[in-house]
C-alpha positions in Angstrom: -12.2 -5.6 -10.9 -10.4 -4.2 -14.0 -10.9 -6.1 -17.3 -8.4 -5.9 -19.8 -8.7 -6.2 -23.5 -5.7 -5.8 -26.1 -6.0 -2.0 -26.5 -8.3 -1.1 -23.3 -8.0 -1.4 -19.7 -11.6 -0.6 -17.9 -11.8 0.0 -14.1 -15.5 -0.7 -13.2 -17.5 2.1 -11.4 -18.0 1.3 -7.4 -20.1 4.3 -6.3 -23.4 4.8 -7.7 -23.2 8.4 -6.8 -20.1 9.4 -7.8 -20.5 12.3 -10.4 -17.1 11.5 -12.5 -15.8 9.1 -14.9 -12.2 9.1 -15.6 -10.4 8.5 -19.0 -6.5 8.3 -19.6 -5.7 8.6 -23.5 -1.8 8.2 -22.9 -1.9 5.7 -20.0 0.6 3.3 -21.7 3.8 3.1 -24.0 2.9 -0.6 -24.6 3.6 -1.9 -28.3 0.7 -4.7 -28.9 1.7 -7.5 -31.4 3.1 -7.3 -34.1 4.2 -3.8 -33.4 8.0 -3.0 -31.7 10.0 0.0 -31.1 12.4 0.3 -34.0 15.9 0.2 -33.0 16.2 4.2 -34.2 13.5 5.1 -32.0 14.9 3.3 -29.0 15.7 6.5 -27.3 12.0 7.2 -27.0 11.3 4.6 -24.7 10.4 5.6 -21.5 9.8 9.4 -22.4 6.9 11.4 -22.8 6.8 11.4 -26.3 5.6 7.3 -25.8 3.1 8.0 -23.1 2.1 10.3 -19.9 4.4 9.2 -17.1 2.4 8.3 -13.9 -0.8 9.4 -15.6 -2.3 5.6 -15.6 -1.1 5.2 -11.7 -3.0 8.5 -10.9 -5.9 7.4 -12.8 -6.0 4.0 -11.1 -5.9 5.7 -7.6 -8.3 8.5 -8.4 -11.0 5.8 -9.9 -10.4 3.7 -6.3 -10.8 6.8 -4.1 -14.0 8.0 -5.6 -15.1 5.0 -6.4 -15.5 5.9 -10.3 -15.3 4.3 -13.5 -12.2 4.6 -15.7 -11.2 4.0 -19.2 -7.2 3.9 -19.8 -5.5 3.3 -23.3 -3.0 0.0 -23.4 -1.0 1.3 -26.7 1.6 4.1 -27.0 0.7 7.4 -28.3 3.5 7.1 -30.9 1.4 4.5 -33.0 -1.6 6.6 -32.8 -2.8 9.4 -30.6 -6.3 9.1 -29.2 -6.4 12.4 -27.9 -6.2 13.6 -31.5 -8.8 14.1 -34.4 -8.5 11.5 -37.1 -7.4 14.6 -39.4 -5.0 15.9 -37.2 -1.5 16.4 -38.4 0.3 14.8 -35.8 -2.2 11.8 -35.4 1.0 9.6 -36.2 4.0 11.7 -34.9 6.7 12.3 -37.4 9.3 14.0 -35.3 10.2 14.3 -31.6 12.8 16.9 -30.6 13.8 17.4 -34.0 14.6 13.9 -34.5 12.4 11.6 -36.9 10.3 8.9 -35.3 11.5 5.5 -37.5 8.2 3.9 -36.3 6.2 6.4 -38.3 8.4 7.1 -41.2 6.4 4.8 -43.7 3.0 3.5 -42.3 1.4 0.8 -45.2 -2.3 1.1 -45.5 -3.0 -2.2 -43.7 -0.6 -1.1 -41.0 -2.6 2.0 -40.8 -6.0 0.2 -40.3 -4.5 -1.7 -37.5 -3.4 1.5 -35.6 -6.8 3.1 -36.1 -8.4 -0.2 -34.6 -6.7 0.7 -31.4 -8.1 4.0 -31.3 -11.4 3.1 -32.4 -11.4 0.4 -29.6 -10.4 3.1 -27.0 -13.2 5.2 -28.1 -15.9 2.7 -28.3 -15.1 1.7 -24.6 -15.8 5.2 -23.4 -19.0 5.4 -25.4 -20.2 2.1 -23.9 -18.8 3.3 -20.4 -20.7 6.5 -20.6 -24.1 4.6 -21.6 -23.8 2.8 -18.3 -22.7 5.5 -16.2 -24.7 8.4 -15.3 -21.7 10.7 -14.1 -22.3 14.3 -15.2 -18.2 14.9 -15.4 -15.7 13.4 -17.9 -12.4 14.2 -16.5 -9.4 13.3 -18.6 -6.1 12.5 -16.8 -2.9 13.4 -18.5 1.0 14.2 -17.3 3.4 16.8 -18.5 6.9 16.8 -18.7 8.8 19.3 -16.1 11.3 20.4 -18.6 10.1 21.5 -22.1 12.7 22.6 -24.8 15.1 23.8 -22.0 12.4 25.5 -19.9 11.4 24.8 -16.5 7.7 24.6 -15.6 6.9 25.8 -12.2 3.0 24.9 -12.8 2.2 21.6 -11.1 -1.3 21.1 -12.0 -3.3 22.3 -15.2 -7.1 22.3 -15.1 -8.0 22.4 -19.0 -11.2 23.4 -20.0 -13.1 24.6 -23.1 -16.6 25.6 -22.2 -16.6 24.5 -18.5 -14.8 27.6 -16.9 -16.6 27.9 -13.4 -16.4 24.2 -13.0 -12.7 24.4 -13.9 -12.3 27.3 -11.5 -13.6 25.0 -8.7 -11.5 22.0 -9.3 -8.5 24.6 -9.7 -9.2 26.2 -6.1 -9.5 22.6 -4.6 -5.9 21.8 -5.7 -4.8 25.4 -4.6 -6.4 24.7 -0.9 -4.4 21.4 -1.1 -0.9 23.1 -1.6 -0.5 22.8 -5.3 0.9 25.4 -8.2 -2.5 25.0 -10.0 -3.3 27.1 -13.1 -6.4 27.3 -15.5 -5.6 26.1 -19.4 -1.6 25.6 -18.3 0.5 24.4 -19.6 -1.7 23.7 -22.7 -5.2 25.3 -23.4 -8.2 23.2 -23.7 -9.5 25.8 -26.3 -7.5 24.2 -29.2 -8.3 20.8 -29.9 -5.9 19.3 -27.0 -8.9 17.8 -25.2 -10.2 16.2 -28.3 -10.9 12.8 -26.7 -13.1 14.0 -23.5 -14.5 16.7 -25.6 -15.9 14.6 -28.1 -17.2 11.9 -25.8 -18.9 14.5 -23.4 -20.5 16.2 -25.9 -21.8 13.3 -27.7 -23.4 12.0 -24.4 -24.4 15.5 -23.0 -21.8 15.4 -20.2 -19.6 18.1 -19.0 -16.0 18.0 -19.9 -12.1 18.8 -18.1 -8.9 17.7 -18.4 -6.3 17.4 -15.7 -2.7 17.7 -16.5 -0.3 16.9 -13.9 3.7 17.4 -14.0 5.2 14.2 -14.3 7.6 14.4 -11.5 4.5 14.7 -8.8 2.4 12.2 -11.0 5.1 9.4 -10.8 5.6 10.4 -6.7 3.1 8.3 -4.6 2.9 10.7 -2.1 2.2 13.6 -4.3 -0.4 11.4 -5.9 -2.4 10.8 -2.6 -2.3 14.5 -2.0 -3.8 15.3 -5.5 -6.3 12.6 -4.8 -7.5 14.5 -1.8 -7.7 17.4 -3.5 -9.9 15.9 -6.1 -12.0 14.2 -3.8 -12.8 17.9 -2.1 -13.6 19.1 -5.4 -15.8 16.2 -6.3 -17.8 16.6 -3.1 -18.3 20.3 -3.9 -20.0 19.3 -7.5 
């Protein structure tokens, strides 16, 4: 059963023994009412600037395979980024690929409050899920573009961590054993605030935190997703 609110999708936990709860901060490019993509931003629709392609599907499939609970956003990261601190300069992205984001050129105070209500609802849903779920690990699912600023990325999976290095190494090994090119803290590092959401909630509820970054061509491929699910199942069994 997947309860859906205007801003959040919840996958209910099915296995009391599952030690993992999943989150997906950039699951959707949806624009809840009354928002719309401005005409000048039409080029952003369907791109990684609006959401993490394939991340929602991977999150749901992992949740089903593991019997895990999951919390997914239902609004575009261009409206407000729930994986950024409220004080972060890119909370409302102004520029993408050197071009201005018209949606965020001028944000009135009332509109700003509406956007914060989306992010607040998402974080409140994670807090609520963690009060009911004894899972020891909060795992955030993201995806990254195969080509960034003209450079192709060879890494297929990144296991991001801040403090949980040994746990991250265990997860990375499971993916390497499954045949993936998996690296630690690549293509981003979990040590520079890029794991804001999962780190915030894990620390608040005394859990462990990791983030999984999946290259988008693999995240969008059903066969590749099945292989990643199998690799993660082995890692969870070793926890």
